[in-house]
C-alpha positions in Angstrom: 14.5 -41.0 -4.5 15.7 -39.2 -7.5 12.9 -37.2 -9.4 12.9 -35.3 -12.6 10.6 -32.3 -12.7 9.8 -31.5 -16.6 9.0 -27.9 -16.9 7.3 -27.0 -20.2 8.8 -24.3 -22.4 8.5 -20.6 -21.3 9.5 -18.3 -18.2 5.6 -18.4 -17.1 5.5 -22.2 -17.3 8.3 -22.4 -15.0 7.0 -20.0 -12.5 3.6 -21.8 -12.5 5.5 -25.1 -11.8 7.8 -23.8 -9.2 5.1 -23.8 -6.4 4.1 -27.7 -7.0 8.0 -28.4 -6.7 8.3 -26.5 -3.4 5.3 -28.5 -2.0 6.7 -31.8 -3.4 10.2 -30.9 -1.2 8.0 -30.5 1.9 6.1 -33.6 1.4 8.9 -36.0 0.3 11.7 -34.6 2.4 14.4 -37.1 1.0 13.7 -36.6 -2.4 16.3 -35.1 -4.9 14.9 -32.8 -7.2 16.2 -32.5 -10.8 14.8 -29.6 -13.2 14.7 -30.3 -17.0 14.5 -26.9 -18.6 13.6 -26.5 -22.2 14.7 -23.2 -22.7 17.8 -21.5 -21.5 16.1 -18.5 -20.1 14.6 -21.2 -17.4 18.2 -22.3 -16.7 19.2 -18.9 -15.9 16.2 -18.2 -13.7 16.8 -21.5 -11.8 20.4 -21.4 -11.4 21.5 -21.1 -8.0 18.4 -22.2 -6.2 18.7 -24.7 -3.5 15.8 -26.5 -4.5 17.3 -28.0 -7.4 19.9 -31.0 -7.0 20.9 -30.4 -10.6 19.3 -28.4 -13.9 19.4 -30.1 -17.2 18.9 -27.7 -19.8 18.3 -28.0 -23.7 16.5 -25.8 -26.3 14.8 -28.6 -28.4 14.0 -25.6 -31.0 17.6 -24.7 -31.3 19.7 -27.7 -30.4 17.8 -29.7 -33.1 20.9 -32.2 -34.3 20.5 -35.8 -33.5 23.7 -36.3 -32.0 23.3 -33.6 -29.6 19.7 -34.8 -28.5 20.9 -38.4 -28.0 24.0 -37.3 -26.1 21.4 -35.3 -23.9 19.0 -38.4 -23.4 22.2 -40.4 -22.5 23.0 -37.9 -20.0 19.6 -38.1 -18.3 19.6 -41.8 -18.4 22.9 -42.0 -16.5 20.9 -40.0 -13.6 18.8 -43.2 -13.2 15.8 -41.2 -12.1 12.9 -43.1 -10.3 10.1 -40.9 -11.1 9.4 -38.2 -13.5 6.7 -35.6 -13.3 5.5 -33.8 -16.6 4.0 -30.7 -15.5 1.0 -28.6 -17.3 0.7 -28.0 -20.2 2.9 -30.8 -21.6 0.6 -32.2 -24.2 3.3 -33.1 -26.7 5.0 -36.3 -27.8 8.3 -35.1 -26.9 7.7 -34.7 -23.3 6.0 -38.1 -23.1 8.9 -40.1 -25.2 11.9 -38.4 -23.2 11.4 -40.0 -19.8 10.3 -43.1 -21.4 13.6 -43.3 -23.3 15.5 -42.6 -20.0 14.2 -45.6 -18.5 12.5 -43.8 -15.7 10.1 -46.5 -14.1 7.2 -44.2 -12.7 6.1 -41.5 -15.1 3.6 -39.2 -13.9 1.6 -36.8 -16.2 -1.8 -35.5 -17.2 -4.4 -37.1 -19.4 -5.3 -34.5 -21.8 -8.7 -34.5 -23.7 -7.0 -34.0 -27.2 -4.0 -35.6 -28.9 -4.1 -38.6 -26.8 -2.5 -41.0 -29.3 -0.5 -38.6 -31.4 1.0 -36.9 -28.1 2.2 -40.7 -27.0 0.5 -40.1 -23.6 0.1 -43.6 -23.3 3.7 -44.0 -22.5 3.3 -42.5 -18.9 2.0 -45.2 -16.4 0.7 -42.6 -13.9 -2.2 -40.5 -15.5 -4.1 -37.6 -13.7 -7.4 -36.3 -15.2 -7.1 -32.5 -15.8 -9.2 -30.0 -13.8 -10.6 -28.1 -16.5 -11.5 -25.2 -14.4 -8.1 -25.1 -12.6 -5.3 -22.4 -13.0 -2.2 -23.8 -14.1 -0.5 -23.3 -10.6 -3.3 -25.5 -9.2 -3.0 -27.9 -12.0 0.6 -28.6 -11.1 -0.1 -28.8 -7.4 -2.5 -31.5 -8.0 0.1 -33.6 -10.0 2.6 -33.2 -7.1 -0.2 -34.3 -4.8 -1.0 -37.2 -6.6 2.6 -38.4 -6.7 3.2 -37.9 -2.9 -0.3 -39.1 -1.9 0.0 -36.4 0.8 -3.0 -34.1 -0.2 -0.7 -31.1 0.1 -2.3 -27.8 0.4 -2.3 -25.2 -2.5 -1.7 -22.2 -0.3 0.4 -20.3 0.1 2.3 -20.2 -3.1 5.8 -20.0 -2.8 7.7 -18.6 -6.0 11.7 -18.6 -6.8 13.8 -15.6 -6.0 14.2 -13.8 -9.5 17.0 -11.5 -8.5 19.9 -10.9 -6.1 21.4 -8.1 -4.2 23.5 -7.5 -7.0 20.9 -7.0 -9.7 18.9 -4.9 -7.3 21.9 -2.7 -6.9 22.2 -2.3 -10.5 18.6 -1.7 -11.0 18.7 1.2 -8.5 21.6 2.7 -10.2 19.9 2.4 -13.5 16.9 4.1 -12.3 18.9 7.0 -10.7 20.4 7.9 -14.0 16.9 8.8 -15.1 15.4 12.3 -15.3 11.9 13.0 -14.5 9.3 11.6 -12.0 10.8 8.8 -9.5 7.6 6.7 -9.8 7.8 4.2 -12.5 5.2 1.8 -14.3 6.4 -1.2 -16.3 5.1 -1.5 -19.7 5.4 -4.8 -21.8 3.9 -4.6 -25.2 4.9 -8.1 -26.5 4.8 -11.7 -25.8 6.6 -14.7 -26.7 7.0 -15.0 -30.6 6.8 -18.9 -30.4 4.0 -21.3 -31.6 1.3 -18.5 -32.5 1.9 -16.5 -29.5 2.1 -13.2 -31.3 -1.6 -13.3 -31.5 -1.8 -12.5 -27.6 -0.3 -8.9 -28.5 -2.6 -5.9 -28.1 -2.0 -3.1 -30.6 1.2 -1.3 -29.6 0.1 2.2 -30.3 -3.0 1.5 -27.9 -0.5 0.4 -25.3 1.4 3.6 -25.8 -1.8 5.6 -25.3 -3.1 3.9 -22.1 0.5 3.7 -20.5 0.3 7.7 -21.1 -2.9 8.0 -19.2 -1.6 5.9 -16.3 1.6 7.9 -16.3 -0.3 11.2 -16.1 -2.6 9.8 -13.1 0.4 8.7 -11.1 3.0 11.3 -12.1 5.2 8.6 -13.3 7.5 7.6 -16.1 7.2 4.2 -17.9 10.0 1.6 -18.5 9.2 -0.4 -21.7 10.3 -4.0 -21.7 10.7 -6.5 -24.3 12.9 -9.1 -25.7 15.3 -8.4 -29.0 12.4 -9.6 -31.1 10.2 -7.1 -29.6 12.3 -4.1 -30.4 10.1 -2.8 -33.1 6.9 -2.8 -31.1 8.7 -1.2 -27.9 9.8 1.9 -30.3 6.2 2.1 -31.6 5.0 2.2 -27.9 7.5 4.8 -27.0 6.8 6.9 -30.0 2.8 7.3 -29.1 3.6 8.1 -25.6 3.1 11.9 -24.1 4.6 11.1 -20.9 8.3 10.4 -19.9 9.2 6.8 -21.0 12.2 4.9 -21.5 12.9 1.7 -23.6 15.0 -0.9 -21.5 17.5 -2.8 -23.6 16.9 -6.3 -23.5 19.4 -8.2 -21.3 19.8 -10.3 -18.1 16.6 -11.6 -16.8 17.5 -11.1 -13.1 18.1 -7.5 -14.0 14.7 -7.3 -15.8 13.1 -8.8 -12.7 14.8 -6.3 -10.3 13.7 -3.6 -12.6 9.8 -4.6 -12.3 10.2 -5.2 -8.6 10.8 -1.2 -8.6 7.6 -0.6 -10.5 4.4 0.7 -9.1 2.3 -1.6 -11.7 2.9 -3.5 -14.7 0.7 -3.1 -17.9 1.3 -6.1 -20.3 0.0 -9.0 -22.5 -0.4 -12.4 -21.4 3.4 -13.0 -21.1 6.4 -14.4 -19.0 7.0 -11.0 -17.6 3.4 -10.9 -16.5 4.2 -13.7 -14.3 7.6 -12.4 -13.2 5.7 -9.4 -12.0 2.8 -11.0 -10.5 4.5 -13.6 -8.5 6.9 -10.8 -7.1 3.6 -8.9 -5.9 3.7 -6.0 -8.4 0.2 -5.0 -9.4 -0.4 -6.2 -12.8 -2.8 -5.1 -15.5 -2.8 -7.8 -18.1 -4.5 -7.8 -21.3 -6.0 -11.3 -22.6 -7.2 -12.3 -26.0 -7.2 -15.8 -27.2 -5.5 -17.2 -24.1 -7.8 -18.0 -20.9 -7.0 -15.9 -17.8 -8.9 -18.6 -15.6 -5.9 -21.0 -16.7 -2.9 -18.8 -16.7 -3.8 -15.1 -15.6 -1.5 -13.4 -13.1 -1.4 -15.2 -9.7 -2.5 -13.5 -6.4 -4.5 -10.7 -5.2 -4.6 -7.2 -6.5 -4.1 -7.8 -10.3 -6.5 -6.7 -13.2 -7.3 -8.8 -16.3 -8.4 -6.5 -19.3 -10.5 -8.5 -21.9 -13.2 -7.5 -24.4 -16.1 -10.1 -24.1 -16.9 -11.9 -27.4 -18.5 -15.2 -28.2 -16.0 -17.8 -28.9 -13.1 -16.3 -26.6 -10.8 -17.4 -25.2 -9.9 -19.9 -27.7 -7.2 -21.5 -25.8 -8.1 -23.4 -22.8 -7.2 -26.1 -20.6 -9.7 -28.4 -22.7 -7.7 -27.5 -25.9 -4.0 -27.7 -24.6 -1.8 -28.9 -27.4 -3.8 -27.8 -30.0 -4.1 -23.8 -31.2 -6.0 -24.2 -34.4 -8.8 -21.8 -34.8 -12.1 -22.3 -36.9 -11.9 -21.1 -40.5 -12.4 -17.5 -40.8 -12.0 -16.8 -37.2 -9.2 -14.1 -36.2 -7.6 -15.1 -33.0 -6.8 -11.4 -32.3 -10.5 -10.4 -32.8 -11.1 -9.6 -29.1 -8.1 -7.7 -28.7 -8.7 -5.6 -31.9 -12.3 -5.0 -30.1 -10.6 -3.7 -27.1 -10.4 0.1 -27.0 -8.3 2.3 -25.0 -11.4 3.5 -23.6 -12.8 0.2 -22.6 -9.4 -0.6 -20.8 -9.3 2.9 -19.3 -12.9 2.4 -17.8 -11.4 -0.8 -15.9 -8.2 0.6 -15.0 -9.4 3.8 -13.4 -11.0 2.4 -10.4 -8.0 -0.1 -10.0 -6.0 2.7 -10.0 -7.6 4.3 -7.1 -6.6 1.2 -5.0 -3.0 1.5 -6.1 -3.0 5.0 -5.2 -4.8 4.6 -1.6 -1.9 1.8 -0.9 0.5 4.3 -2.0 -0.9 6.9 0.5 -1.8 9.4 -2.3 -4.9 11.1 -2.7 -7.8 9.0 -3.4 -9.6 11.0 -6.2 -8.4 10.7 -9.8 
């Protein structure tokens, strides 16, 4: 049996899809799992993982030529997949059209509340109702269970390996070259720049001030992470900090993961790096605004969500997947702008106490 697992765009989406695919492997032992990755960063993370028989990668936002896309569809069609699973949140016509064009007989997907006609969801022949209260990971596990009919358990979640010993060694050498305290916190003031996602970003100046307070309490220095299009906000964050900090040059994702794993905690927006840190067990303080932490907050125990409560927020929930429009006159960043450094610090202080206790450091701040 050949199964095409269709992963939505984004590193975070891949990580929130992965546990369902691992459980699928357990439930259907003779299945041959193929991954459809719609970003080359996902191909980079997934490469070498024995879970996948093959990884099929294309970036539809950059590889827009009809010849290239037609050739890719022919490549997938030649695989003669028996089943496809379009994992959450794939409420887009491309996700639904592609398995149909590839001639896949059984096409599993979710039934989304919005865009039912425009998204071409009727092209799927196995539809599962959404659980509007579920985390994305649990949503995807439900889809895998609906296919396998096994009622597979959602726990414990198993995430992919994000780095090798080679990257870990490189991370150690990088950190050995830094002066100052040998305790590190990660800081990621950015987020994806696609599909309106910059609206998830808290003010980088506030990031700098909050990171300074955390570093002073832990006697740590900060590693400031981000992609090439986040260089400006990384430098703004660093310019505000009054504690040792280092801007990490964007590069290999596995190296980034290895460095994140060495951090005592990560301070971030809702982002792919948030999910990377959380799935490796790095305590994560994540700042949320328009997106819904009940849907895609950091997975696991010991994390902290920072949000300013405000009527109408979060804007983008499981019920609105596929539509990011906001009401006229509403600012999608309003709740982020209302979250002050003092507001965030009030919640972070007791959280840091728990982190310090686990580190075997003095309990009082």
